[in-house]
C-alpha positions as CSV (number, residue, x, y, z in Angstrom):
1,X,0.0,-0.2,0.0
2,X,1.5,3.2,-0.9
3,X,0.1,5.7,1.6
4,X,0.2,9.3,0.0
5,X,0.1,11.6,3.6
6,X,-0.1,10.3,7.1
7,X,-2.8,12.5,9.6
8,X,-1.7,12.6,13.6
9,X,-3.4,13.3,16.5
10,X,-1.6,16.2,19.0
11,X,-2.1,14.2,22.4
12,X,-1.1,15.8,25.8
13,X,2.6,17.4,26.1
14,X,3.2,17.2,22.1
15,X,3.3,13.7,21.9
16,X,1.8,12.6,18.1
17,X,0.5,9.7,17.0
18,X,-1.1,8.7,14.1
19,X,-4.7,9.2,13.0
20,X,-5.2,7.9,9.9
21,X,-3.6,7.6,6.6
22,X,-4.6,8.5,3.0
23,X,-4.3,6.6,-0.1
24,X,-5.5,9.1,-3.1
25,X,-8.5,10.1,-1.8
26,X,-9.3,7.9,0.6
27,X,-8.9,8.1,4.4
28,X,-8.3,5.2,6.8
29,X,-8.0,4.8,9.8
30,X,-5.2,3.6,12.7
31,X,-7.7,2.0,14.6
32,X,-5.0,0.4,17.3
33,X,-0.9,1.2,17.5
34,X,0.3,-1.8,17.8
35,X,4.0,-0.8,18.7
36,X,5.5,2.3,19.4
37,X,9.3,3.4,19.3
38,X,12.3,5.1,19.6
39,X,15.1,4.5,17.6
40,X,18.3,6.5,16.6
41,X,18.9,5.6,13.0
42,X,22.7,4.6,13.1
43,X,23.3,6.3,9.6
44,X,22.2,9.8,9.8
45,X,22.2,10.1,13.8
46,X,18.5,11.8,13.8
47,X,15.8,10.2,16.4
48,X,13.2,8.3,14.8
49,X,9.8,7.6,15.6
50,X,8.2,4.3,14.2
51,X,4.5,2.5,15.1
52,X,3.2,-0.1,13.8
53,X,-0.5,0.3,13.1
54,X,-3.3,-1.6,12.4
55,X,-5.6,0.1,9.6
56,X,-10.0,0.1,10.2
57,X,-9.1,-2.2,6.8
58,X,-7.7,-4.9,8.1
59,X,-3.8,-4.2,6.6
60,X,-1.1,-3.5,9.4
61,X,1.4,-0.7,8.4
62,X,4.9,0.8,10.1
63,X,5.4,4.4,9.8
64,X,8.3,5.6,10.4
65,X,8.6,9.7,11.2
66,X,12.1,11.7,11.9
67,X,11.9,14.0,15.1
68,X,13.6,17.1,14.9
């Protein structure tokens, strides 16, 4: 699945989590975050946040986001 855009929810203290993904014009809700972790990318030295998510259509996807 090629995700075009990710919609995030900004929670308490700026902790963002994925709320939905867009494939074309279709919005698919994230119904469960299975795993959330922060890792240091050994090549770039940047911190990343990784989410393993279950979507409303039954698919599981991994979303990666670089932190500033």
